[in-house]
C-alpha positions as CSV (number, residue, x, y, z in Angstrom):
1,M,166.1,-34.0,99.0
2,P,165.7,-34.4,102.8
3,K,165.0,-31.0,104.8
4,I,168.1,-29.5,106.3
5,P,167.0,-28.9,110.2
6,K,167.7,-25.5,111.3
7,P,170.6,-25.5,114.3
8,L,169.8,-25.2,117.8
9,N,170.9,-22.2,120.0
10,D,171.7,-22.3,123.6
11,K,168.5,-20.1,124.4
12,E,166.4,-22.5,122.6
13,V,167.9,-25.4,124.5
14,K,167.6,-24.0,127.7
15,A,164.1,-22.9,126.9
16,Y,162.3,-25.9,125.8
17,K,159.8,-27.1,128.1
18,P,158.6,-30.8,128.8
19,K,155.7,-31.9,127.1
20,E,153.3,-34.7,128.3
21,K,155.1,-36.6,125.6
22,R,159.0,-37.2,124.5
23,Q,160.1,-34.6,122.2
24,K,162.9,-34.9,119.7
25,I,164.5,-31.8,117.9
26,A,166.9,-32.0,115.4
27,D,170.2,-30.0,115.6
28,G,171.6,-31.7,112.3
29,N,174.8,-34.2,111.4
30,G,172.7,-36.5,113.3
31,L,172.6,-34.9,116.6
32,Y,169.2,-34.8,118.6
33,L,167.7,-33.0,121.7
34,F,165.5,-35.3,123.2
35,I,163.1,-33.7,126.4
36,E,161.6,-36.2,128.4
37,P,158.1,-35.4,130.4
38,T,160.1,-35.8,133.4
39,S,161.9,-32.8,132.5
40,R,165.2,-34.5,131.6
41,K,166.9,-33.1,128.4
42,Y,169.6,-35.2,126.9
43,F,171.7,-35.0,123.4
44,V,171.2,-38.3,121.1
45,F,173.5,-39.2,118.2
46,Q,171.6,-41.1,115.1
47,Y,173.1,-42.9,112.3
48,T,172.8,-45.4,110.1
49,S,175.7,-48.3,110.9
50,P,177.9,-48.6,108.0
51,I,178.2,-52.5,108.8
52,D,174.6,-53.6,109.3
53,K,172.6,-50.6,107.8
54,K,170.1,-50.2,110.5
55,R,169.5,-47.0,111.9
56,K,171.0,-46.8,115.8
57,M,171.2,-44.4,118.4
58,L,173.8,-43.0,121.5
59,V,173.0,-41.4,124.3
60,L,175.6,-38.6,124.5
61,G,174.8,-37.0,127.8
62,D,172.5,-34.6,129.8
63,Y,171.8,-31.1,129.3
64,P,173.2,-28.9,131.0
65,K,176.1,-31.1,132.2
66,M,177.1,-31.7,128.3
67,T,176.6,-28.5,126.1
68,L,175.3,-28.1,123.1
69,K,178.8,-27.3,121.5
70,N,180.3,-30.3,123.5
71,A,177.4,-32.5,122.0
72,R,178.1,-31.1,118.5
73,D,181.9,-31.7,118.7
74,E,181.2,-35.7,119.6
75,A,178.7,-36.1,117.2
76,F,180.9,-34.5,114.7
77,E,183.6,-36.9,115.7
78,L,180.9,-39.8,115.4
79,L,179.9,-38.8,112.1
80,S,183.3,-38.7,110.9
81,N,183.8,-42.5,112.4
82,V,180.4,-43.5,110.4
83,K,182.0,-41.9,107.4
84,K,185.0,-44.1,107.4
85,G,183.2,-47.4,108.0
86,I,183.3,-47.6,112.1
87,D,180.1,-48.4,114.1
88,P,180.3,-46.2,116.7
89,R,178.3,-48.3,119.5
90,L,180.8,-51.4,118.1
91,R,183.8,-48.8,118.9
92,N,182.5,-47.8,122.0
93,T,182.4,-51.5,123.0
94,L,185.7,-52.2,122.0
95,D,187.1,-48.9,123.5
96,E,185.6,-49.0,126.5
97,E,189.0,-49.8,128.3
98,A,190.4,-46.7,126.8
99,K,187.7,-44.3,127.9
100,F,188.9,-41.3,130.0
101,K,186.5,-42.1,132.4
102,T,187.0,-45.8,133.0
103,L,190.7,-45.1,133.5
104,A,190.2,-42.1,135.8
105,L,187.7,-44.5,138.3
106,R,190.3,-47.7,138.0
107,Y,192.9,-45.0,139.2
108,L,190.4,-43.8,141.9
109,Q,190.0,-47.1,143.0
110,I,194.0,-48.2,143.3
111,K,194.7,-44.9,144.9
112,N,195.6,-45.1,148.5
113,I,193.9,-42.5,149.9
114,S,190.6,-41.9,152.5
115,D,187.4,-42.6,151.4
116,R,186.6,-39.1,152.3
117,T,189.3,-37.8,149.8
118,L,188.0,-40.4,147.1
119,R,184.7,-38.9,147.4
120,G,185.9,-35.8,146.8
121,E,188.3,-36.2,144.1
122,K,185.2,-38.3,142.4
123,R,182.9,-35.1,142.9
124,R,185.3,-33.1,141.0
125,L,185.6,-35.5,138.3
126,E,182.3,-35.5,137.7
127,N,181.3,-32.0,138.2
128,H,184.0,-30.5,135.9
129,I,186.0,-33.3,133.7
130,F,183.3,-36.1,132.9
131,P,180.7,-34.1,131.0
132,Y,183.5,-33.0,128.5
133,I,185.8,-35.9,128.0
134,G,184.7,-38.7,130.3
135,N,183.4,-40.7,127.0
136,R,186.3,-39.7,124.8
137,D,189.0,-42.2,124.1
138,I,192.0,-41.0,126.3
139,K,194.3,-41.2,123.4
140,T,192.1,-38.8,121.1
141,I,192.4,-36.0,123.9
142,T,194.6,-33.0,123.1
143,E,196.6,-30.7,125.5
144,A,194.3,-27.8,124.2
145,E,191.1,-29.5,125.2
146,I,192.1,-30.0,128.5
147,I,193.1,-26.6,129.0
148,E,189.8,-25.4,127.5
149,V,188.0,-27.6,130.2
150,L,189.9,-26.3,133.3
151,R,189.6,-22.9,132.0
152,L,186.0,-22.9,132.7
153,L,187.1,-22.9,136.3
154,E,189.4,-20.6,135.6
155,K,186.5,-18.3,134.7
156,K,184.6,-19.0,137.7
157,N,187.7,-18.0,140.1
158,K,187.7,-21.8,141.3
159,L,191.7,-21.7,141.3
160,E,192.1,-24.1,144.4
161,T,189.4,-27.2,142.5
162,L,191.4,-26.2,138.9
163,N,194.9,-26.6,140.9
164,R,193.8,-30.1,142.3
165,L,192.4,-31.1,139.3
166,F,195.4,-30.5,137.1
167,S,197.3,-32.6,139.7
168,L,194.8,-35.4,139.7
169,L,194.7,-35.6,135.7
170,N,198.5,-35.3,135.9
171,Q,198.1,-38.8,138.1
172,I,195.5,-40.0,136.1
173,Y,197.8,-39.9,132.9
174,K,200.8,-41.3,134.6
175,S,198.4,-44.6,135.6
176,A,197.5,-44.8,131.7
177,S,201.2,-44.3,130.3
178,H,200.4,-48.2,129.0
179,I,198.1,-46.6,126.6
180,T,198.8,-43.1,125.9
181,P,201.6,-40.4,127.0
182,N,201.3,-38.2,129.5
183,I,200.2,-34.8,127.6
184,I,199.6,-33.2,131.2
185,Q,203.5,-32.9,131.8
186,N,203.5,-30.7,128.7
187,I,201.1,-28.0,129.9
188,N,203.3,-25.4,132.1
189,Y,200.7,-24.9,134.8
190,R,202.2,-21.6,135.8
191,Y,202.2,-19.8,132.5
192,T,198.8,-21.2,131.4
193,F,196.6,-20.5,134.5
194,K,195.8,-17.9,136.9
195,S,197.6,-18.1,140.2
196,N,195.9,-19.4,143.2
197,K,194.3,-16.8,144.9
198,T,191.6,-16.4,148.0
199,N,188.3,-16.1,146.8
200,N,185.6,-13.8,148.9
201,Y,183.6,-16.4,150.7
202,P,182.6,-18.9,147.9
203,T,179.9,-21.1,148.4
204,L,177.5,-23.6,147.3
205,T,174.5,-22.1,145.2
206,S,173.0,-25.3,143.1
207,K,169.9,-27.4,144.8
208,N,171.9,-30.6,143.9
209,E,175.3,-29.1,145.3
210,I,173.4,-27.8,148.7
211,K,171.8,-31.3,148.9
212,L,175.0,-33.1,148.9
213,L,176.6,-31.1,151.4
214,L,173.6,-31.5,153.7
215,E,174.2,-35.4,153.2
216,N,178.0,-35.0,153.7
217,I,177.3,-33.4,157.1
218,K,174.6,-35.7,158.2
219,N,177.0,-38.6,157.7
220,Y,180.2,-36.9,158.9
221,N,181.7,-38.8,161.8
222,G,184.1,-36.5,163.3
223,D,183.5,-34.7,166.6
224,I,179.9,-34.7,167.0
225,R,179.8,-31.0,168.2
226,T,181.2,-29.8,164.8
227,R,178.6,-31.9,162.9
228,Y,175.9,-29.5,165.1
229,A,177.7,-26.5,164.6
230,L,177.9,-27.0,160.8
231,K,174.0,-27.9,161.0
232,L,173.5,-24.6,162.8
233,S,175.4,-22.3,160.8
234,I,173.6,-23.6,157.5
235,L,170.2,-23.0,159.6
236,T,170.8,-19.6,161.1
237,A,173.3,-18.0,158.8
238,L,175.0,-16.5,161.6
239,R,178.4,-15.0,161.4
240,P,181.3,-18.0,162.0
241,M,182.5,-16.2,165.2
242,N,178.6,-16.0,166.3
243,V,178.3,-19.6,166.0
244,R,181.5,-20.8,167.7
245,K,181.4,-18.2,170.5
246,L,177.5,-18.9,170.6
247,K,176.1,-19.1,174.5
248,W,173.8,-20.9,176.1
249,E,172.6,-17.8,177.7
250,Q,171.8,-16.2,174.3
251,V,169.7,-19.4,173.4
252,D,166.0,-18.9,173.7
253,L,164.2,-21.9,173.3
254,V,160.9,-20.7,175.2
255,N,160.3,-18.0,173.1
256,E,162.8,-19.4,170.0
257,V,164.9,-16.8,169.3
258,L,168.9,-16.4,169.9
259,K,169.8,-12.9,171.5
260,I,173.4,-11.6,170.8
261,E,174.6,-8.4,173.0
262,A,175.9,-5.6,170.9
263,K,179.3,-6.0,171.9
264,S,179.5,-9.7,170.4
265,M,178.2,-8.4,167.0
266,K,180.4,-7.3,164.0
267,T,177.8,-4.0,163.5
268,R,178.1,-3.6,167.4
269,N,174.1,-3.5,167.7
270,E,172.1,-6.0,169.6
271,F,171.0,-9.1,167.5
272,I,167.8,-11.1,167.8
273,L,167.4,-14.0,165.2
274,P,163.9,-15.7,165.4
275,L,164.4,-19.6,165.1
276,A,162.4,-22.3,162.8
277,R,161.2,-25.2,164.5
278,Q,164.1,-27.4,163.1
279,T,166.7,-25.2,164.6
280,V,164.8,-25.4,167.9
281,E,164.9,-28.9,167.7
282,L,168.6,-29.3,166.7
283,L,169.8,-27.2,169.9
284,R,167.1,-29.4,172.0
285,E,168.6,-32.3,170.8
286,F,171.9,-31.2,171.0
287,R,171.5,-29.7,175.1
288,E,170.6,-33.4,176.0
289,L,173.7,-34.3,174.7
290,N,175.0,-32.5,177.9
291,F,178.5,-30.8,177.1
292,I,179.2,-29.1,180.0
293,G,180.0,-25.4,179.9
294,D,178.6,-21.9,179.0
295,Y,179.4,-22.2,175.2
296,V,176.9,-24.0,173.0
297,F,180.0,-25.4,171.1
298,S,182.7,-25.7,173.5
299,S,186.5,-26.8,172.5
300,A,187.6,-30.2,172.5
301,H,189.9,-29.6,174.9
302,T,188.3,-27.3,177.7
303,S,184.6,-26.4,178.1
304,K,185.9,-23.0,179.4
305,R,186.8,-22.0,175.7
306,P,184.8,-22.3,172.2
307,M,185.6,-24.6,169.4
308,S,188.5,-23.3,167.2
309,E,187.5,-20.5,164.5
310,N,189.3,-23.1,161.8
311,T,187.1,-26.0,163.2
312,V,184.3,-25.3,160.7
313,N,186.4,-25.1,157.8
314,F,188.6,-28.0,158.9
315,A,185.6,-30.4,158.9
316,L,184.5,-29.1,155.3
317,R,187.9,-30.0,153.9
318,R,187.9,-33.3,155.4
319,M,184.5,-34.0,153.6
320,G,186.2,-33.0,150.5
321,Y,185.5,-29.5,149.7
322,A,188.4,-27.2,149.0
323,K,188.9,-23.5,149.9
324,D,187.4,-22.1,146.6
325,E,184.3,-24.4,146.8
326,I,182.6,-23.1,150.1
327,V,183.9,-21.8,153.4
328,A,182.4,-21.3,157.0
329,H,181.5,-18.0,156.0
330,G,179.7,-19.0,152.9
331,F,176.8,-20.6,154.7
332,R,175.4,-16.8,154.7
333,A,176.1,-16.2,151.4
334,M,174.2,-19.6,150.6
335,F,171.5,-18.3,152.6
336,S,171.3,-15.0,150.7
337,T,171.5,-16.4,147.6
338,I,168.8,-18.8,147.7
339,C,166.4,-16.3,149.8
340,N,166.9,-13.5,146.9
341,E,166.3,-15.9,144.0
342,N,162.9,-17.1,145.9
343,I,161.3,-13.8,147.0
344,Q,158.3,-14.7,144.8
345,N,158.1,-18.1,147.1
346,H,158.4,-16.7,150.6
347,G,157.0,-13.0,149.9
348,L,159.7,-11.2,152.0
349,N,161.6,-8.6,150.6
350,F,165.4,-7.5,150.2
351,D,165.5,-5.7,153.7
352,I,164.2,-8.7,155.6
353,I,166.9,-10.9,154.2
354,E,169.4,-8.4,155.3
355,K,168.0,-8.2,158.8
356,C,168.3,-12.1,159.0
357,L,172.1,-11.7,158.2
358,A,172.4,-8.8,160.8
359,H,174.0,-6.6,157.6
360,K,174.1,-2.7,158.9
361,D,171.9,-0.5,156.2
362,K,174.5,1.1,154.2
363,N,172.0,4.1,153.8
364,K,172.8,6.1,157.4
365,I,170.0,8.1,157.2
366,R,167.6,5.1,156.6
367,S,169.3,3.2,159.2
368,A,169.2,6.0,161.6
369,Y,165.3,6.2,161.3
370,N,164.5,2.3,160.6
371,R,164.6,0.8,163.8
372,A,161.7,-1.8,163.6
373,L,162.7,-5.4,164.3
374,N,160.5,-6.9,161.9
375,L,160.6,-10.4,164.1
376,K,157.2,-11.5,162.4
377,E,158.9,-11.2,159.2
378,M,162.3,-12.8,160.3
379,K,160.7,-15.7,161.7
380,K,158.6,-16.2,158.6
381,L,161.8,-16.4,156.3
382,M,164.1,-18.1,158.6
383,Q,161.1,-21.1,158.7
384,W,161.1,-20.9,155.2
385,W,164.7,-21.5,154.6
386,A,164.5,-24.3,157.1
387,D,161.7,-25.8,155.5
388,W,163.4,-25.2,152.1
389,L,166.3,-27.0,153.6
390,E,164.6,-30.2,154.9
391,K,162.6,-30.8,151.6
392,L,166.2,-30.9,149.7
393,E,167.0,-33.6,152.3
394,E,163.7,-35.8,151.7
């Protein structure tokens, strides 16, 4: 009698480390977790074909985009088909045209939208929909499954993204009306999901998300001043107000610092921010473009005023990012999250991170006595941050 494997759990899947050779761990019912020496983890369904009696395998998806639960659900469905005499590999070949992902991508190809919007909608599908139902036959997907997938966004409070995807799913199903009824129209959005409320400074925190953001900024073809403002916002983690109202007189490229007077700061304290090598190079490069005026980033209409407070956020929207994915102020949250997660790498403490963000110490007594500038430590952290970003772009 064959040995029944002990089912995996999420902690085990997450904890498995790569070895010199590929690892294969059984979960049961033909489902296996494969771990490559490259650290890639993915789920595989293995079975004996009811047609030719040969052992075959199907790659279901990469972890963590495909969860253990989703892999089990798909493996269970495939095993059911095997027992009915259906070879999943042959079925997949025959039903490729009915796959949700195939139909969704075909719809995006014929949809009359800009390239930026197209990239944004495709990215949202790849991040939030395809890992769960992308390889499913669209006729087999239920309303309950759609709601379950969208509720993952609701739990993360990404309500605008949820709203956009709900609308997009409705359009995809309409375009597939020759194959399946539109089940989205049966879901009452108002009574199923939370209302869309503004999230406090949403941001991106995974390496892949930040890398894609940097790439999108690099390829941004709007006003060149906006592209440089986006880059400077990320490199310095300044408040959006301080970026758009930054004056050349506040920029000291010789000593490689920004000096912003107290009246221009939210905390009403003078702020000195040491600049990383990449930030100095960026500002020198931008100065050579010779935009005349006191402001580093002047308005497109007059050099006597700074750029609009909506300019950076509007650029993010043009790149396809929803309001609940990232806003201009979110660059500061990104800096704080990554720096705090990597304290063991850069060796600087929470206080230095807060100083670089120009946050006021909530401890009034400590704030009154601690007047040290810590410029050397701040310089080290800002350089670490710029280097970290630079490595992502390589």
